[in-house]
N, C-alpha and C positions, 0 to 999 in steps of 0.2 A: 027458709026457718031459720029462725034464731036458735043460737047452741047457750042455751038459761046456764050461766056459772061457770062460762068455758075460761071468760078471761080471768075469773075470779080465781079455777085453781089453776092456773099458770103460775100467776102471781105468787099463790101459797107455797106450792112448788119451786120458785124462785129462790125463798126467804129460809124454806129450813128442808131437810133432808133424812131419808132414814139411811141409817151405822149399821152393819151386824159383822159380829167378830168373834171367831171361835179361836182356839189354839193355833187353829193352822193357819186361817187365811182372816180376812174383811173384805166387805164388798159397802157398798154405799148407791142407794137411788143416784140418776142422773136424767137429764131428757133423755136419755134412748135406754135407761133401764128404770121400770117403775118396781113399784116393792113385790106384786107378786112374782119376775124376774128375779129380787135380790132372794126373795124364799127359795125358790128353786135352785142356785147356782150355792146357798148355804145348803137346802136339805143334800144336794147330790153327793158331798162329801161323808157323809154320816155323820160329821160330830155335832154335839151339842153347839147351842150359839148365842148370845146375848144380842135385843136387838132396841136399839137406842132412835131418840128422834130428837136431832139437831137442829137449834134454832138457829142456821146460818144457812145459804146457798149451799151447793154442793161443791164448787170449785176454790173455796175458803178456805184458806190455811190454820190449822191449828193440829194444839199437841192432841198424843193418844197415848195414855200411859195403862199401864197391866189393859191392854185391851177395850180400854173405854176414850171417847174425847173428852177432852178437856175444856169444856165450854161452859161456860153457868148459862143456866136454863134448860140445858139437855134430860130430856128424860125418859129415864130405863123403861122397855116397855118389855120386858121379860124376858127368861132364859127358856130356850126349843131345847127338847132332846133332840139327841140324833136319833138315827136308823141305822143301825148296825147293817151293813150288805151281808 
């Protein structure tokens, strides 16, 4: 059975990652933490957070300023309200 698109998905994930930040924490996707797991971690805290798509591998070094990745081409995907406990 051929896994269509599997290699392309891996290559895309290797070139970019998601980054989420609140005033209390930040989390990024990795080969072991996908986007649903990232969102679950951020929602668990109960605080609102911003979500970004960063056009670099997850292990690249870059600056974070005011909770935002400082990488050219980064896309802000939105602010997500926290759910108060």
